C-alpha positions as CSV (number, residue, x, y, z in Angstrom):
1,X,0.0,0.0,0.0
2,X,1.4,3.4,-1.0
3,X,0.9,6.3,1.4
4,X,2.7,9.6,1.5
5,X,4.0,11.0,4.8
6,X,1.4,13.6,4.6
7,X,-1.4,11.1,4.2
8,X,-0.1,9.1,7.2
9,X,0.0,12.3,9.2
10,X,-3.6,13.1,8.3
11,X,-4.6,9.6,9.4
12,X,-2.9,10.2,12.8
13,X,-4.7,13.6,13.2
14,X,-8.0,12.0,12.4
15,X,-7.4,9.2,14.9
16,X,-6.4,11.8,17.6
17,X,-9.5,13.8,16.9
18,X,-11.6,10.6,17.4
19,X,-9.9,9.9,20.7
20,X,-10.4,13.5,21.8
21,X,-14.1,13.3,20.9
22,X,-14.5,10.2,23.0
23,X,-12.8,11.9,25.9
24,X,-15.2,14.9,25.5
25,X,-18.2,12.6,25.4
26,X,-17.1,10.9,28.6
27,X,-16.7,14.3,30.3
28,X,-20.2,15.3,29.1
29,X,-21.6,12.1,30.8
30,X,-20.1,13.1,34.1
31,X,-21.6,16.6,33.7
32,X,-25.0,15.2,33.0
33,X,-25.1,16.4,29.4
34,X,-25.1,12.9,27.9
35,X,-26.0,9.4,29.1
36,X,-24.0,7.3,26.6
37,X,-20.9,7.8,24.5
38,X,-21.6,8.3,20.8
39,X,-21.4,5.2,18.7
40,X,-21.8,5.1,15.0
41,X,-22.8,2.4,12.5
42,X,-19.8,0.7,11.0
43,X,-18.3,2.0,7.7
44,X,-18.4,-0.3,4.6
45,X,-15.1,-2.0,4.0
46,X,-12.4,0.0,2.4
47,X,-11.5,-0.6,-1.3
48,X,-8.6,-2.6,-2.4
49,X,-5.2,-1.0,-1.9
50,X,-4.5,-1.1,-5.6
51,X,-7.0,1.6,-6.3
52,X,-5.0,4.1,-4.3
53,X,-2.4,4.3,-7.0
54,X,-4.7,6.2,-9.4
55,X,-5.5,9.0,-7.0
56,X,-2.7,11.4,-8.0
57,X,-3.9,11.5,-11.6
58,X,-6.4,14.2,-11.1
59,X,-4.9,17.7,-11.5
60,X,-8.0,19.6,-10.6
61,X,-9.3,19.9,-7.0
62,X,-12.3,17.9,-6.0
63,X,-15.2,19.1,-3.8
64,X,-17.3,17.7,-1.0
65,X,-20.2,20.1,-0.1
66,X,-22.3,19.2,3.0
67,X,-25.5,21.2,2.9
68,X,-27.7,20.8,6.0
69,X,-31.3,21.9,6.3
70,X,-32.4,24.9,8.5
71,X,-29.3,25.1,10.7
72,X,-29.0,28.3,12.5
73,X,-25.9,30.4,13.1
74,X,-27.2,32.8,15.7
75,X,-28.7,30.2,18.1
76,X,-25.2,28.8,18.3
77,X,-26.0,25.3,17.1
78,X,-22.5,25.1,15.5
79,X,-20.7,25.6,18.8
80,X,-17.7,23.3,19.3
81,X,-19.5,21.7,22.2
82,X,-22.2,20.4,19.9
83,X,-20.3,19.8,16.7
84,X,-16.7,19.0,17.8
85,X,-15.8,17.1,14.6
86,X,-16.9,19.9,12.3
87,X,-14.5,22.2,14.2
88,X,-11.6,19.8,14.5
89,X,-11.7,18.4,11.0
90,X,-12.9,21.3,8.9
91,X,-12.8,24.6,10.9
92,X,-9.4,24.1,12.5
93,X,-8.0,22.9,9.2
94,X,-9.3,25.8,7.2
95,X,-11.4,28.9,7.2
96,X,-14.7,29.9,8.8
97,X,-16.8,32.7,7.4
98,X,-19.1,33.8,10.2
99,X,-21.0,36.5,8.3
100,X,-22.7,34.5,5.5
101,X,-26.2,35.9,5.0
102,X,-28.7,34.0,2.8
103,X,-30.6,36.1,0.3
104,X,-33.9,34.1,0.5
105,X,-34.3,32.3,3.8
106,X,-36.2,29.2,2.9
107,X,-35.1,25.9,1.4
108,X,-36.0,25.8,-2.3
109,X,-35.0,29.3,-3.2
110,X,-31.7,29.0,-1.4
111,X,-30.9,25.6,-2.8
112,X,-31.7,26.7,-6.3
113,X,-29.3,29.7,-5.7
114,X,-26.6,27.2,-4.8
115,X,-27.0,25.3,-8.0
116,X,-27.4,28.3,-10.3
117,X,-25.5,31.2,-8.7
118,X,-28.6,33.3,-9.2
119,X,-30.6,35.3,-6.7
120,X,-34.3,34.4,-6.3
121,X,-35.6,37.2,-8.4
122,X,-33.6,35.8,-11.3
123,X,-34.2,32.0,-11.0
124,X,-37.9,32.5,-10.1
125,X,-38.3,29.6,-7.5
126,X,-39.7,31.8,-4.7
127,X,-41.2,29.3,-2.2
128,X,-41.2,25.7,-1.1
129,X,-44.7,24.9,-2.2
130,X,-46.5,25.0,-5.5
131,X,-47.4,27.0,-7.4
132,X,-44.5,29.3,-6.6
133,X,-41.8,26.8,-5.6
134,X,-40.7,23.3,-5.0
135,X,-40.1,20.6,-7.6
136,X,-43.3,21.5,-9.6
137,X,-42.0,25.1,-10.1
138,X,-38.6,23.7,-11.1
139,X,-40.3,21.8,-13.9
140,X,-41.8,24.9,-15.3
141,X,-38.8,27.2,-15.0
142,X,-36.0,24.6,-15.7
143,X,-33.1,26.4,-14.2
144,X,-30.9,23.4,-15.1
145,X,-31.1,24.5,-18.7
146,X,-29.4,27.8,-17.9
147,X,-25.7,28.2,-18.6
148,X,-25.3,29.2,-15.0
149,X,-26.3,25.7,-13.8
150,X,-23.2,24.7,-11.8
151,X,-23.5,20.9,-12.2
152,X,-23.5,21.3,-16.0
153,X,-20.5,23.7,-15.9
154,X,-18.6,21.2,-13.8
155,X,-19.4,18.3,-16.1
156,X,-18.2,20.3,-19.1
157,X,-14.9,20.8,-17.3
158,X,-14.4,17.0,-16.8
159,X,-16.0,16.6,-13.4
160,X,-18.2,13.8,-12.2
161,X,-21.1,15.3,-10.2
162,X,-23.0,13.6,-7.4
163,X,-25.8,14.8,-5.1
164,X,-27.2,12.6,-2.3
165,X,-30.1,13.3,0.0
166,X,-32.5,16.2,-0.2
167,X,-32.9,17.9,-3.6
168,X,-36.1,20.0,-3.6
169,X,-39.3,19.9,-1.7
170,X,-42.0,17.8,-3.4
171,X,-39.4,15.8,-5.5
172,X,-41.6,13.0,-6.9
173,X,-40.1,11.1,-9.9
174,X,-40.0,7.7,-11.4
175,X,-39.0,6.0,-14.6
176,X,-39.7,8.3,-17.6
177,X,-39.7,11.4,-15.5
178,X,-37.9,14.6,-16.4
179,X,-34.5,14.5,-14.5
180,X,-32.4,17.5,-13.6
181,X,-29.4,17.9,-15.9
182,X,-25.7,17.9,-15.0
183,X,-25.5,15.0,-12.5
184,X,-23.5,11.8,-12.9
185,X,-25.6,10.5,-10.0
186,X,-28.6,12.2,-8.4
187,X,-29.7,10.0,-5.5
188,X,-32.4,12.1,-4.0
189,X,-34.9,11.8,-1.3
190,X,-38.4,11.6,-2.7
191,X,-41.8,12.9,-1.6
192,X,-43.5,12.1,0.8
193,X,-40.5,10.7,2.6
194,X,-38.2,13.7,2.4
195,X,-38.5,14.6,6.1
196,X,-38.9,11.1,7.4
197,X,-36.0,10.6,9.8
198,X,-36.7,6.9,9.8
199,X,-37.6,4.9,6.7
200,X,-36.5,7.3,4.0
201,X,-37.0,6.7,0.3
202,X,-34.7,7.6,-2.6
203,X,-34.7,7.7,-6.4
204,X,-31.4,7.3,-8.2
205,X,-31.3,9.3,-11.4
206,X,-35.1,9.6,-11.3
207,X,-35.6,5.9,-11.5
208,X,-37.8,3.7,-9.3
209,X,-38.2,4.6,-5.6
210,X,-36.0,2.7,-3.2
211,X,-37.8,2.7,0.2
212,X,-35.7,1.8,3.3
213,X,-37.0,0.1,6.4
214,X,-38.6,2.0,9.3
215,X,-35.5,1.2,11.4
216,X,-33.1,2.9,8.9
217,X,-32.0,6.4,10.0
218,X,-32.0,8.9,7.2
219,X,-28.6,10.6,7.9
220,X,-26.9,7.2,8.3
221,X,-28.3,6.0,5.0
222,X,-27.1,9.3,3.3
223,X,-23.7,8.8,4.9
224,X,-23.3,5.3,3.6
225,X,-24.4,6.4,0.1
226,X,-21.9,9.3,0.2
227,X,-19.1,6.9,1.2
228,X,-20.0,4.6,-1.7
229,X,-20.2,7.3,-4.3
230,X,-17.0,8.8,-3.0
231,X,-15.2,5.5,-3.7
232,X,-16.9,5.3,-7.1
233,X,-15.8,8.9,-7.9
234,X,-12.2,8.3,-6.9
235,X,-12.0,5.0,-8.8
236,X,-13.2,6.8,-12.0
237,X,-9.9,8.8,-11.9
238,X,-11.6,12.2,-12.6
239,X,-12.1,15.2,-10.3
240,X,-15.5,15.1,-8.6
241,X,-18.1,17.3,-6.9
242,X,-20.0,15.5,-4.2
243,X,-22.9,17.3,-2.5
244,X,-24.3,15.6,0.6
245,X,-27.7,16.8,1.7
246,X,-29.0,15.5,5.1
247,X,-32.3,16.7,6.4
248,X,-31.1,17.5,9.9
249,X,-32.0,19.6,11.8
250,X,-35.2,20.2,9.9
251,X,-38.5,19.3,11.6
252,X,-39.9,15.8,11.0
253,X,-42.9,16.2,8.7
254,X,-45.4,13.4,8.2
255,X,-47.1,14.7,5.1
256,X,-45.6,15.6,1.7
257,X,-44.6,19.1,0.7
258,X,-43.1,20.2,4.0
259,X,-46.3,20.5,6.0
260,X,-48.8,20.3,3.2
261,X,-51.3,19.2,5.8
262,X,-50.7,22.2,8.0
263,X,-48.2,22.8,10.8
264,X,-49.7,19.8,12.8
265,X,-48.1,17.5,10.2
266,X,-44.6,18.6,11.5
267,X,-42.9,18.2,14.8
268,X,-39.5,18.2,16.4
269,X,-36.4,16.8,14.6
270,X,-35.6,13.2,15.5
271,X,-32.1,12.1,16.5
272,X,-30.6,8.7,16.0
273,X,-31.2,6.5,19.0
274,X,-27.5,6.6,20.0
275,X,-27.9,10.4,20.4
276,X,-31.3,10.5,22.2
277,X,-29.9,11.7,25.5
278,X,-27.3,14.2,24.4
279,X,-27.3,17.8,25.7
280,X,-30.0,17.4,28.4
281,X,-29.0,20.6,30.1
282,X,-28.7,22.8,27.1
283,X,-31.1,25.8,26.5
284,X,-31.6,28.4,23.8
285,X,-29.2,31.3,24.1
286,X,-30.6,34.4,25.7
287,X,-31.4,37.3,23.4
288,X,-33.2,40.6,23.9
289,X,-35.5,39.6,21.0
290,X,-36.5,36.2,22.5
291,X,-40.3,36.0,23.0
292,X,-40.4,39.8,22.5
293,X,-43.4,40.8,20.3
294,X,-42.9,43.0,17.3
295,X,-44.2,46.6,17.9
296,X,-47.9,47.2,17.6
297,X,-47.6,49.2,14.3
298,X,-45.9,46.2,12.7
299,X,-48.6,43.7,13.9
300,X,-51.4,46.0,12.9
301,X,-49.9,46.5,9.5
302,X,-49.6,42.7,9.0
303,X,-53.2,42.2,10.0
304,X,-54.4,44.9,7.6
305,X,-52.4,43.5,4.7
306,X,-53.9,40.0,5.0
307,X,-57.4,38.8,4.6
308,X,-59.9,38.6,7.5
309,X,-59.3,34.9,8.1
310,X,-55.7,35.4,8.8
311,X,-55.7,38.8,10.3
312,X,-57.4,37.5,13.5
313,X,-54.4,35.3,14.2
314,X,-51.9,36.5,16.8
315,X,-48.6,37.3,15.1
316,X,-46.4,35.7,17.7
317,X,-45.2,32.5,19.3
318,X,-47.6,29.6,19.7
319,X,-45.1,27.7,21.8
320,X,-43.8,28.1,25.3
321,X,-40.2,28.5,26.3
322,X,-40.2,24.9,27.5
323,X,-41.4,23.7,24.1
324,X,-38.9,25.7,22.2
325,X,-36.0,24.5,24.4
326,X,-37.1,20.9,23.9
327,X,-37.2,21.5,20.1
328,X,-33.7,23.1,20.3
329,X,-32.2,20.1,22.0
330,X,-33.7,17.8,19.4
331,X,-32.1,19.8,16.7
332,X,-28.7,19.6,18.3
333,X,-29.1,15.9,18.8
334,X,-30.1,15.4,15.1
335,X,-27.0,17.2,14.1
336,X,-24.8,14.8,16.1
337,X,-25.2,12.2,13.3
338,X,-24.1,14.8,10.7
339,X,-21.0,15.6,12.8
340,X,-20.1,11.9,12.7
341,X,-20.8,11.8,9.0
342,X,-18.3,14.6,8.4
343,X,-15.7,12.5,10.3
344,X,-16.4,9.5,8.2
345,X,-16.2,11.4,5.0
346,X,-12.8,13.0,6.0
347,X,-11.5,9.6,7.0
348,X,-12.6,8.1,3.6
349,X,-11.0,11.0,1.7
350,X,-7.8,10.3,3.7
351,X,-7.9,6.6,3.1
352,X,-8.5,7.2,-0.6
353,X,-5.5,9.5,-0.8
354,X,-7.4,12.5,-2.0
355,X,-8.0,14.6,1.2
356,X,-5.2,17.0,0.3
357,X,-6.7,17.7,-3.1
358,X,-10.3,18.1,-2.0
359,X,-12.1,21.2,-0.8
360,X,-14.7,20.4,1.9
361,X,-17.5,23.0,2.4
362,X,-20.1,22.9,5.2
363,X,-23.1,25.2,5.2
364,X,-26.9,25.4,5.5
365,X,-29.7,26.5,3.1
366,X,-31.1,29.0,5.6
367,X,-31.1,29.9,9.3
368,X,-33.9,29.4,11.8
369,X,-35.7,31.4,14.5
370,X,-37.0,29.8,17.7
371,X,-39.1,32.4,19.6
372,X,-37.1,35.3,18.3
373,X,-39.2,38.4,17.9
374,X,-42.0,36.2,19.3
375,X,-42.4,34.4,15.9
376,X,-42.3,30.8,17.2
377,X,-40.3,28.4,15.0
378,X,-39.5,29.0,11.4
379,X,-37.7,30.9,8.7
380,X,-38.6,33.2,5.7
381,X,-38.0,36.5,7.6
382,X,-35.2,39.0,7.0
383,X,-33.9,38.9,10.5
384,X,-30.5,37.6,11.4
385,X,-31.7,34.4,12.9
386,X,-33.2,33.4,9.6
387,X,-30.6,34.7,7.1
388,X,-27.3,33.9,8.9
389,X,-25.9,30.5,8.3
390,X,-22.6,28.7,9.2
391,X,-19.9,28.4,6.5
392,X,-16.7,26.4,6.8
393,X,-14.2,25.5,4.1
394,X,-10.9,23.6,4.1
395,X,-8.8,22.6,1.2
396,X,-5.6,22.9,-0.9
397,X,-4.1,26.3,-0.6
398,X,-6.2,27.5,2.3
399,X,-4.5,28.3,5.6
400,X,-5.6,26.5,8.8
401,X,-7.6,27.8,11.7
402,X,-8.7,31.2,10.3
403,X,-11.9,33.2,10.8
404,X,-13.3,36.0,8.7
405,X,-16.5,38.0,8.8
406,X,-16.4,38.7,5.1
407,X,-20.1,39.2,4.0
408,X,-20.6,36.4,1.5
409,X,-23.9,34.8,0.4
410,X,-25.2,31.6,-1.2
411,X,-24.8,32.8,-4.9
412,X,-21.1,33.3,-4.1
413,X,-20.6,29.6,-3.3
414,X,-21.1,28.2,-6.8
415,X,-18.9,31.0,-8.1
416,X,-16.2,30.1,-5.6
417,X,-16.4,26.4,-6.6
418,X,-16.1,27.2,-10.3
419,X,-13.2,29.6,-9.6
420,X,-11.4,27.0,-7.5
421,X,-11.9,24.5,-10.3
422,X,-10.4,26.9,-12.8
423,X,-13.6,27.3,-14.7
424,X,-14.6,30.7,-16.2
425,X,-17.7,32.1,-14.6
426,X,-20.8,32.2,-16.8
427,X,-21.6,35.8,-17.7
428,X,-25.1,35.7,-16.2
429,X,-24.1,34.4,-12.8
430,X,-24.9,36.8,-9.9
431,X,-22.3,35.4,-7.5
432,X,-18.8,36.6,-6.9
433,X,-16.0,34.1,-5.8
434,X,-14.9,34.5,-2.2
435,X,-11.7,36.6,-2.5
436,X,-9.5,34.5,-0.4
437,X,-6.3,36.3,-1.5
438,X,-7.8,39.6,-0.2
439,X,-9.3,38.6,3.1
440,X,-6.6,36.3,4.3
441,X,-3.2,37.4,5.7
442,X,-0.8,38.9,3.1
443,X,1.7,36.2,3.8
444,X,-0.8,33.8,2.2
445,X,0.1,32.8,-1.3
446,X,-2.8,31.4,-3.3
447,X,-2.1,27.8,-4.3
448,X,-5.6,27.3,-5.7
449,X,-4.8,27.2,-9.4
450,X,-4.1,29.6,-12.2
451,X,-7.4,31.4,-12.1
452,X,-7.5,34.8,-10.3
453,X,-10.2,35.4,-7.8
454,X,-10.8,39.0,-8.9
455,X,-13.8,39.3,-11.1
456,X,-13.5,42.8,-12.6
457,X,-16.1,44.0,-15.0
458,X,-14.7,46.1,-17.8
459,X,-18.1,47.4,-18.6
460,X,-18.8,48.6,-15.1
461,X,-15.4,49.5,-13.7
462,X,-13.0,51.2,-16.1
463,X,-9.7,49.4,-16.1
464,X,-11.2,46.3,-14.5
465,X,-10.5,47.4,-10.9
466,X,-11.4,44.6,-8.5
467,X,-14.2,44.9,-6.0
468,X,-15.5,42.9,-3.0
469,X,-19.0,42.1,-1.9
470,X,-20.3,44.4,0.8
471,X,-24.0,44.4,0.0
472,X,-26.5,41.5,-0.3
473,X,-30.2,41.6,-1.2
474,X,-32.7,39.7,1.0
475,X,-36.0,39.0,-0.7
476,X,-39.0,36.9,0.1
477,X,-42.5,36.1,-1.2
478,X,-44.0,34.2,1.7
479,X,-46.2,31.3,0.7
480,X,-47.2,29.4,3.8
481,X,-51.0,28.8,3.7
482,X,-52.7,29.2,7.1
483,X,-49.8,31.2,8.6
484,X,-50.4,34.9,9.6
485,X,-47.5,36.0,7.4
486,X,-48.8,34.2,4.3
487,X,-49.0,36.4,1.3
488,X,-46.5,38.9,2.7
489,X,-43.4,39.9,0.8
490,X,-40.4,42.2,1.4
491,X,-37.3,43.5,-0.1
492,X,-34.3,44.1,2.1
493,X,-30.6,44.9,1.8
494,X,-27.8,44.0,4.1
495,X,-24.7,46.1,3.9
496,X,-21.4,45.7,5.8
497,X,-19.1,48.7,5.8
498,X,-16.6,50.8,7.7
499,X,-19.0,53.7,7.7
500,X,-20.3,54.2,11.2
501,X,-23.5,56.2,11.3
502,X,-24.3,56.3,15.0
503,X,-21.0,56.9,16.8
504,X,-17.3,56.7,16.7
505,X,-15.3,53.5,16.3
506,X,-14.8,53.4,20.1
507,X,-18.6,53.5,20.6
508,X,-19.0,50.6,18.3
509,X,-16.2,48.5,19.8
510,X,-17.5,49.0,23.3
511,X,-21.1,48.1,22.3
512,X,-19.8,44.9,20.6
513,X,-17.8,44.0,23.6
514,X,-20.7,44.6,25.9
515,X,-22.9,42.3,23.8
516,X,-20.4,39.5,24.1
517,X,-19.6,40.0,27.8
518,X,-19.2,37.0,30.0
519,X,-19.2,34.7,27.1
520,X,-22.8,35.4,26.3
521,X,-24.2,33.5,23.4
522,X,-26.1,36.6,22.4
523,X,-22.8,38.2,21.6
524,X,-21.8,40.6,18.9
525,X,-22.6,38.9,15.7
526,X,-19.7,40.4,13.8
527,X,-17.1,40.4,16.5
528,X,-15.5,43.9,16.7
529,X,-16.3,44.5,13.0
530,X,-12.5,44.4,12.2
531,X,-12.7,41.1,10.3
532,X,-15.4,42.2,7.8
533,X,-12.8,42.4,5.0
534,X,-9.9,40.5,6.6
535,X,-9.3,37.4,8.8
536,X,-7.9,36.4,12.1
537,X,-6.8,33.2,13.8
538,X,-9.5,31.3,15.6
539,X,-8.0,31.8,19.1
540,X,-8.3,35.6,18.7
541,X,-11.5,35.8,16.7
542,X,-13.3,33.1,18.7
543,X,-15.1,30.0,17.3
544,X,-18.6,31.3,17.4
545,X,-20.6,34.0,19.3
546,X,-19.4,33.4,22.8
547,X,-15.9,35.0,22.8
548,X,-15.6,37.8,25.4
549,X,-14.3,40.9,23.5
550,X,-13.7,43.1,26.5
551,X,-10.0,42.3,26.6
552,X,-9.5,43.5,23.0
553,X,-11.3,46.8,23.6
554,X,-9.1,47.3,26.7
555,X,-6.0,46.7,24.6
556,X,-4.8,43.5,26.2
557,X,-5.8,41.0,23.5
558,X,-3.6,40.3,20.4
559,X,-4.1,38.2,17.3
560,X,-2.8,37.5,13.9
561,X,-5.6,38.8,11.7
562,X,-4.8,40.8,8.6
563,X,-6.5,43.1,6.2
564,X,-5.4,42.7,2.6
565,X,-3.8,45.4,0.7
566,X,-6.8,45.4,-1.7
567,X,-9.5,45.9,0.9
568,X,-9.9,49.6,0.2
569,X,-12.2,48.7,-2.6
570,X,-14.6,47.2,-0.1
571,X,-14.5,49.5,2.9
572,X,-11.8,52.2,2.9
573,X,-9.6,50.0,5.0
574,X,-6.2,48.6,4.2
575,X,-3.3,47.2,6.1
576,X,-0.6,44.7,5.5
577,X,1.2,42.1,7.5
578,X,0.2,40.8,11.0
579,X,-1.8,43.0,13.2
580,X,-3.3,43.1,16.7
581,X,-7.0,43.1,17.2
582,X,-6.8,45.6,20.0
583,X,-5.1,48.5,18.2
584,X,-6.8,51.8,18.1
585,X,-8.8,53.0,15.1
586,X,-8.7,56.5,13.6
587,X,-11.8,58.2,12.3
588,X,-13.0,61.2,10.3
589,X,-16.2,63.0,11.1
590,X,-18.9,63.3,8.3
591,X,-21.6,65.9,8.1
592,X,-24.2,63.7,9.8
593,X,-21.9,62.7,12.7
594,X,-21.2,59.4,10.9
595,X,-17.6,58.3,10.5
596,X,-15.5,56.0,8.4
597,X,-13.1,53.9,10.4
598,X,-9.5,53.6,9.0
599,X,-7.2,50.8,10.0
600,X,-3.9,52.6,10.7
601,X,-2.4,49.2,10.5
602,X,-4.7,47.7,13.1
603,X,-7.8,46.7,11.2
604,X,-10.9,48.9,10.7
605,X,-13.9,48.8,13.0
606,X,-17.0,48.2,10.9
607,X,-20.7,47.3,11.1
608,X,-23.5,45.8,9.1
609,X,-26.8,47.6,8.4
610,X,-30.1,45.8,7.7
611,X,-32.7,47.8,5.8
612,X,-36.1,46.1,5.5
613,X,-38.9,47.4,3.2
614,X,-42.1,45.4,3.8
615,X,-45.0,45.3,1.4
616,X,-47.4,46.6,4.1
617,X,-45.6,49.8,4.4
618,X,-43.3,49.3,7.4
619,X,-39.6,50.2,7.0
620,X,-36.9,49.0,9.4
621,X,-33.2,50.0,9.9
622,X,-31.0,48.0,12.2
623,X,-27.3,48.6,13.0
624,X,-26.0,45.1,13.8
625,X,-22.9,46.3,15.5
626,X,-24.8,48.3,18.1
627,X,-28.0,46.2,18.0
628,X,-27.3,42.6,17.1
629,X,-30.8,41.5,18.3
630,X,-32.5,43.9,15.9
631,X,-34.8,45.4,18.4
632,X,-34.0,49.1,17.9
633,X,-35.5,50.4,14.6
634,X,-33.4,53.4,13.7
635,X,-35.3,54.3,10.5
636,X,-36.7,57.6,12.0
637,X,-33.4,58.6,13.6
638,X,-32.3,61.9,12.1
639,X,-28.7,60.7,12.0
640,X,-29.9,57.9,9.6
641,X,-31.3,60.2,6.9
642,X,-28.3,60.0,4.5
643,X,-27.7,56.4,5.3
644,X,-31.3,55.4,4.5
645,X,-31.0,57.4,1.2
646,X,-28.0,55.2,0.2
647,X,-29.6,52.0,1.4
648,X,-32.8,52.8,-0.6
649,X,-30.7,53.2,-3.8
650,X,-28.7,50.0,-3.3
651,X,-31.9,48.1,-2.5
652,X,-33.5,49.3,-5.7
653,X,-30.5,48.1,-7.8
654,X,-30.1,44.7,-6.1
655,X,-33.8,44.0,-6.3
656,X,-33.5,43.9,-10.1
657,X,-29.8,43.2,-10.7
658,X,-28.5,40.5,-13.0
659,X,-25.0,39.2,-13.4
660,X,-22.2,41.8,-13.0
661,X,-24.6,44.3,-11.5
662,X,-25.4,42.0,-8.6
663,X,-21.8,42.0,-7.7
664,X,-21.4,45.8,-8.0
665,X,-24.4,48.0,-7.6
666,X,-22.7,51.4,-7.3
667,X,-22.1,52.0,-10.9
668,X,-25.8,52.0,-11.6
669,X,-26.3,54.7,-8.9
670,X,-23.5,57.2,-9.5
671,X,-21.9,56.0,-12.7
672,X,-19.2,53.4,-13.5
673,X,-15.8,53.4,-11.7
674,X,-16.5,56.2,-9.3
675,X,-17.6,54.1,-6.3
676,X,-16.5,50.6,-5.3
677,X,-17.8,50.4,-1.8
678,X,-20.7,51.6,0.4
679,X,-18.3,53.7,2.4
680,X,-17.4,55.5,-0.8
681,X,-21.0,56.1,-1.6
682,X,-21.5,57.9,1.7
683,X,-19.4,60.8,0.4
684,X,-21.6,64.0,0.6
685,X,-20.7,64.7,-3.0
686,X,-23.4,62.3,-4.0
687,X,-26.2,63.7,-1.8
688,X,-28.1,65.7,-4.5
689,X,-27.7,62.9,-7.0
690,X,-29.2,60.3,-4.6
691,X,-31.9,62.7,-3.4
692,X,-33.3,62.7,-6.9
693,X,-33.9,59.0,-7.0
694,X,-37.3,57.6,-6.3
695,X,-37.8,55.6,-3.1
696,X,-38.6,51.9,-3.5
697,X,-42.3,51.3,-2.8
698,X,-44.8,48.4,-2.9
699,X,-48.3,48.7,-4.4
700,X,-49.5,45.8,-2.3
701,X,-48.6,42.4,-0.8
702,X,-48.4,39.1,-2.6
703,X,-47.0,35.6,-2.2
704,X,-46.3,35.6,-5.9
705,X,-43.5,37.5,-7.6
706,X,-45.4,40.3,-9.3
707,X,-44.7,43.5,-11.0
708,X,-46.1,45.4,-8.0
709,X,-43.1,47.6,-7.1
710,X,-42.3,51.2,-7.9
711,X,-38.6,51.9,-8.3
712,X,-36.3,54.0,-10.4
713,X,-34.2,51.0,-11.4
714,X,-35.3,48.3,-13.7
715,X,-32.0,47.6,-15.3
716,X,-30.3,44.2,-15.5
């Protein structure tokens, strides 16, 4: 058997991680968090040693993408205490992006964005249920026939493409059915068994349904299939893309179409029996928005915008805190099998000799709220609990143990995969590859192939100057029959910037530290805002939301984060080399008391703004640096006037953008090449030009994507 020293080292690391996991589980038992150490079903036997000799033939990187269902970021379900293997085998070995915000926070729109690189307003699958979403809408829109369809792009470049587990809601196929293009193997869960944790059913390449026994656990079946296809892919001697789609931690639903029979058809996630008693003492993290009703004007506006049958329903939680905490623990337990699956996939990649040439990505289709803003359980809203998802990546050329708050989104993931594979991006794709070479330390030398990560647009930016994403649209047409928000839609924009509208950098840093004090899981959702366009090591930046930032504000904490030399195009901040997190930041005062933080070699303080425009007339503005729970609507604050003016303009462009314009909205507002970041757009020079633009307005609410919006921008 032929192994390299590096492969043997990886095997030793994996073995050590397994041993550490067992030790941690035993400690948990003593603390009353768990009753039994985790055990997993045995792996299938490894392939013959002779097959290892062909592994080095592939010159392009391969990909394993694990896409889970409804996993939150802000409720802390990805904490190392709950998913230790995700951290030790992926996070510690690569990069975590903590500021990924989904543009449409529900399953089918987001999953279609992953396959197409298109925002929802461009691919047209706006919901999970027909007639606006799910498999039935896929069959009418056929996004797989577009040149932006990632599986087909990968196949054309010589990749074998596999997808196992959940595809889309309502996926019901059989011999003779239309089958999505671009897959070597599509082994998908089929309706009505998509959300059956036990006894799942699959269709391979749209063939006959294969129903598993009622004792078979869905995640374990998907795991075994993934291992089998991984071996098949490696044996084929070609680079591969393997997407693994477990249903955890989604609710269990007894009927088809994700609750087609109403909410009573769904209940809590179901863990594997071996995980049934994990995390017995865990509770939802405290947050100022938990079980806190929306303001009366908001509730009244929702009631007035919906018909009389729905308007009588209370817009709020229908579950108690006890029920929500029970559901939370079941979600964590269901994810334990996914954590084990990740370990088994990494072990198999190592055994096959391809771990070092494979990028592993872990993320979720959308986030999830549980009593936040008194909305019970669910998604579809523009608030951080729903749109923020975890994102981890490791692979060749990426440094280990880094964290960044770069504001990426789902359409950027397929663009990143294609860029890493050395494939030119289709012209119509809305996504922008994650600019690793700009957000990672300057000592980092990209070893990710010949393709550059900068995607300049000569038509928008003279000279092809590079830009980085700092603005993401959030859009939703809510189609949930029987729910009080059914038939409601909104347009939102989320902007991350060094422009600070409501105080000095010191004000923001102190507020962020206060939010994270004593390791609170409600902590500042973007750290100190100094990693929005750069990265830091995990020790300094913290794994998740619980790091106490007081030390860094006080000047006693240090780290190895770095802003890239090119980051000025994203936020007026630049530095080089290694920096401390606790250095001071300079500022310049603007006419409305806002300021733009400058790094001075220490990393700039920044924040993210959320601007929500609801179809029933309510507008909201939240400053996530000062108000991570989104409970202080600043829309009417006089200091926000110029900020809102800019956010309105960016929202208008991103609501109708296509391709290049989705990556760079500013050229449509003030002309090409003049502005490459939101901080640049705040220059008072543009006040009169922006004041002349019409505000974005709805003419009514709808669960369907209609031409019911008044806006100055209808471009592409």
